[in-house]
Each structure stands twice: as structure tokens, then as C-alpha cells.
N, C-alpha and C positions, 0 to 999 in steps of 0.2 A: 387315653392321652388323643387330643385331635391332633389330625393329619394336615397336612399343609393344605392351605386355600385354595381352588381349583381356580385356573386360569379362564377368566371371561375370553371367549372368541376375540382375535385382533388385541390381546392383551399379550404384553412380556412379562416375564420375571425379573427378577434381577441382574443386571449386568455385573458380568466379572471379567477380570481379565490373570494373563501369567507370561511370566517373561518366558520365551521360545530360546534364547542364546542367539546370537549375532545379531544383535540388537533387533530384533524382532518379537513383537508381542502378539497377544489373540487375548480378543476380547469375546465373550460369549454370554448366552443366555438361554433360556427356555421360552417358547413362541407357540401362542395356540394358533392355528393357522385356520382360516376358512370354513376347513373340513369338520374342527372341531380336535383335533389331532397336534397335541405338544410336539413340538418338535425343538430339537437344539438349532440355533442358528449360532453364527459366527461371521469375526473377521478379524483376518490376519494382516498385519501392517509393520514398517518400519517404525523405530522409537522417534525417531523426530516429527514425524503427524501429531504426537501427543505435542510436543513444542508448539509446532505451527498451529493448533486448531485452539490453544491454550487463549490465546489474543483475543480471537475469536469471540469464544464463549466470553472473556470479559467484556469485549466490547457491547455485547448483547445483554448481558447482565447488565452494566449502567444504565444502556438504554433503557431496559426494563423498567428501573428505577425511576428516570425520568418520567415515562410513559406512563407510571401506576397513577401520577399526580392530577393526572388529567383524566385519567378511566378506569382509577384504580378499583372504585367501587360499584362500578356497572359488572350485572351479571350474565353470565352467558346470554339467556334469552333475553335480552334486553338491549345489546347489541347490534344496533340497527348499522345500516349503512350511512346514514345522515350522522349517528351518533359518535362514529368511526371516524367519519370525513372529518368530523368538525376538531376533534383530537389530535388525529394527523396534523391538520393546518395550524393547531396551536402548538405541536411541536416542533412544526417547521419554524412558525415564528420565532419562539423562541430558544431553539437549539439548532435548528439550519437545516437545510435540504436533506443530507446524506443522515444523520439522527433522527429522520422523519423518516425514511424509507426503510430503515433499520426496524423502528418503531411497527412500520406496515409489513414487514417481513415476519415481525415476531406473531401482529394478530393473527394474519393469514394461516400462519402453521397453526396456532394455537387453537383457531377456529376450526380449522380443518380435522381436527383430530374430534372434534363437536358433533361434528359434520359425519365424520365414519361411524360415531359413537349412535349415531340416528338421534340426536338432542338438537340438532340443527338439521332442518332440512337444506338449506343450500349455504355457501358462505359467503357474510357479508360483505368480506375485504374486496369480494369479485366485482363490485360496483361502486367500488370509493373512485372518486375523481382520482386521474393518473399526478404523480408528483414529480413532473417535468423539471427537465434541466433549466429548462427556459424559465421556470419562476427564480432561480437562481440571483441572489443580489449580485449587482454589476461588481465587479473587481476582480481577485485572483491572482494566482502568479503571473508576474508579468515577464516576457523574455525580452532580451538582451539582443541587440545586433551583433555582427560580427567586427564590426567598428568600435564597440564600447567593450569589448573582451579585453584589449593590451592594456588598453588605460585602464580596467579595474582591476587587472594583474599588477601593475605596477605600483598603483594605490594599495593595494593588498600588502603588498612586501615592504613598503615604505611605512605604514602602520606599525607604531609601539603598540598600541590595545590590539592590534589581531598577533602580532607576535606575541605579547603575552598569553593571550586566553589560545595559542594553538589555531588559528582559524586559516591562515595563508596554504600550509600545507592540504589541509582537507577541501577546501573551497578550490584551490588548484586543482584536486581530482574530480571534483563535479562539475569542473568546467569542462574537464577534457573527459569525463566520461558520460554524464548526465544517471548518477546510480543513484538510487533512494537514500535517502537519509538513512535509514537503517538498515542497508546496503555497506554505504561507505562506513560505516559506524562497526561494524561487523566485518570488516577486510583484515585477513592476519596479513601476514610476511611469507607465509609457506602460499599462500592466494597471488605471490607477486611473482613474475618471471620477467626480470629486466633485458635479459638477454635477447630473447623472445619479444621480448616489449607486451608483454600480456599481462591482464589481473583478470583474473577469476571467481566470480562470485559463486561462495559454495553453504551462504548459509546471511542470515541477516540477525540483528537486536529484536528482540520483545521484550514486551515488559507483564509479567506473571503477577493476578494479585496473590500475595503472603508468600513470593520467591525474590523480585525485583528484577532487573535485566539480568538478561539471559539471553545469550549465543544459541541460533537450533540450526541446522543443517538442512533446511529449508526456506523458501523464498514465496511471495504474497504468491506467484501462481511456477507451477513448472516452467515456464519460461523464462522465469527468473533466474535459472539456474543456467547460466552462460558465462563465455569468456568473449573478452573485448581487447581490441587493439588501442597500446598506450601510443598518445603523440610523444614527440620525443619533447617537450617542456615535461611532460610528466613522466619519464623516464627519470630525466633528472633530478625531477623533487625527489621520486622517489630516492634514488641511489642516493642523493645526500643527506636525507634524512636518515637512511639506516644507517649513514654511519655517526649522527647525533647520540651523545650518551643518553641512555636512559629509551629516547623514544626507540632507537635500532634494539635494545635490547626486550623488547617487552613483545610478547606473545603477538598481541592487535597491531596495526600499524599507527593507529589512533587512539591511544588509553587516555582515561582519563588523569589528572595529577597523584591518584590514589592509585594507580596503574592496572583498572580496573575498566571493564568497557566504557567508554563515555557517551552517557545519556544523552537522546537526540536532542531531547528537550531541553536540556540543558547549555548543546551546541545551538539550537534555536534561540535561545535567550541571547548567547552572547553575539551570535549574527545581527538581530535585531537591534540591540545595542550600538554596533560597528555601522552597519551600513549606512545611514545619514552620511557621517562622517567621510564614506567612500564614494559618496555620489550616486547612490542606486536605493534611497528610501523604501521604494517600492518593489523592491528584488527580495525574493524568500530562498529556502534551498530548491524549493521546487521550481523556483525561474527554471534552473539550471537545465532543468529535464528539457522545459518546452524550449532554450537556447539550443540545444542538442539536435529537437527535431525539427527545429525553424533552420538550422544550417545543413541538416541531410537533405530536406525539403527544398534547400535553393539550390542544392546542387545537381537537382533534379534525381535524386534516387528515390528509389519505389518506398511506399510507407512499410513495407515489410524489413528495407533494412532499418528504417527507424525504431520497428518494433522489438527488430533482434537485439538491436542495442539498448534500447530503453528497457526490453523484458516483458512487453506484453504480449500476453497469450493473443490478441487477433490487429491486425495490422489498421483495424478501422479504429479503433482506441486511438492509436496514434495520428493519425490524421485527421479523428473529427474531433479530438479534446486539447491535442498537445501543438501542432502546428498554427500558427497566428493564421487568423483570416483578417482582410480589409487595409490589408498594405498594398501603397502604389506600387506598381510593377510599370517601369518606363518599358521594358521589351516590349511589352503589349504595343503601344504606340509606335515602337519602329519598326513590328511584324505587319503593323494594319499600312505605315509606312511603304515600304518594300511592294506589300502587295497592290496599292493603287496606283504608285509609283511606274511596275514593273508593266501594271495592267494600259497604262497610257502611253 
């Protein structure tokens, strides 16, 4: 009877996993190292890593399917820089910048394996032209000004459509916090402390292929696990909602009509229908994150404060991508007036 096939140098065996208890899992496999010795390698981590990684894996699987339409018949030896660059430009045109970047990550990782296996001398993705954010189509989420918020809240509360589709309370909390949709709709009553006027982000909603919508005790990054102060109007809204039959009886703060987690895509669909009548046709749920970033910036707070509020790992992300540029700043003219007048 033939024995187990010998691993090649740099090759791993089948990855197995086992539950160690207390929410901890161990993943392990055999790996033949550079010195030819086969060793057991392992990684131990909490169960929430499985849920948080599932969405990422689904994203890359979906992207790989789209990428195959442009380059699926190309062999490894035929993967020249020019050919890959053309495929990524086609991805960018057909599916947008972010999916093109995901495709580039897939190609870089896959062809790097070919380099390590001595099939290729160098990774051709290395010399592909950068997919810069400046190539992104004009538009995107539009931030609101401080003057627009009271009017929007008034229209929200007066809208029969928004009340019928439970948009008033979730949008109010978006304005008050700048949460991501998946974080907002993943909030539970246990995460809110109305006495201390805080809300704690302990997880988010993710869609897992074959399983549907799930709540996982993890956020987009470690910085996303945070406790945020609540404004008075947000506390009043939550206190009133807790007393409403059905809403106050569920585990989640913003349940679906079926008593399950509310789908972020369904929430977006309802918001797109309502926003025109509210006088904000270009505003998306992401606009409220940019609005909070702008208000923090206009108050003279540091980018670190904004990053802590929005759950960004790096303050530079808040400063470069979320605060609005190109606004008129009358205070600069006042500053120069004072400088010149005082000099005279």
C-alpha cells in the first residue's frame, strides 16, 4: 500500500482545525520547510476571526469570477505585465476601482507563488501601472453641512414613508454617530447605556455565502471596536424606541419586520427611495460618516479624534478620505485682515 505522498519543499498539507473551548479554535497543518524538514505549523485564534474573514473571502471569490472573464484563459507563462495591466484596466472600467484593486491583489498573490516555485523569475504584477484613487470617477458620498442637519431631521420625522419603513430612528443615530451601516444595524440593546449616554460597537453584520446575514463579534478593523458618546437627541430617540412594542422587545435595536437582523442593502434601498423627497438626493448612508468627520474637523479637533469616532485604524484615512476639501473659509480672510491692519 502506497504511503502518504512526500511534500515538496515549501508545500503544505491539508489544513485541519479543532475547537479548544472557550471560543478558541486551532488551525494546523504539516509544512515542509526550506531545510527539507516537515514541521507542524499552527495558529490559534478566537471564533470571531472565522466570521470576520468570511466576508473578505466571499469578496475575493466574487472578484476572481469577474476577473476570469478578462484573463481566465491566460497561462502563467503568458501573464506578461502588459497583458495583466490591460486586464486590470478593463476590470476598472467594467466594475470600478475597488474591484480592480481586489483583482490586482489576487494576481499579485497567485503569481508570487509561481515565483517561489521557480516557474517565473519575477512577479509581473510588480510593474503594472498603479490604480490610483485619482482615477476614480467623480462623485461619491456628499457630506452635509451643520445647517442642513436640523432641516433633514425635521423632514425625516414628518415623512410617512420614513416612519413606515423605519428610517427615522436609524438615520438619526447615523447622524449622531457616523457609524458604518453594518455596525449600525448590528447594534443590540445591550450595547447602549442611556444613563452614561454611550453606545459600544461590539460587532457588525456580514453576509456569508450559503449562510446569509450574520452578526459577528468583530469589526472592519480593531479600531472599530469602540465606545462612542451619544448626543442628547440620540439618547432621547433610543429611550423612546425602547418603549415601543416590538422594537423594544427585540435583541437588536433595528430589527427587520420579521424580527431578524435588518439587511443593510434593504436599508439602502429604502433610503434611496426616500432621500429625494427629503431634499437630499445625493446623500447616501456613507454621507453621514463624512458629515461627522467634517463637523469634528470644523471644530478644530485633531484627525485622531475623528479616527476614534469613525473607527479608523489610521488618522490619515479620516483626514485624506473623509474630510471635505475645497470649501470656502471666510476666517482666512479675517485672519489676513487682522494681520495687515495690525501691521499698518
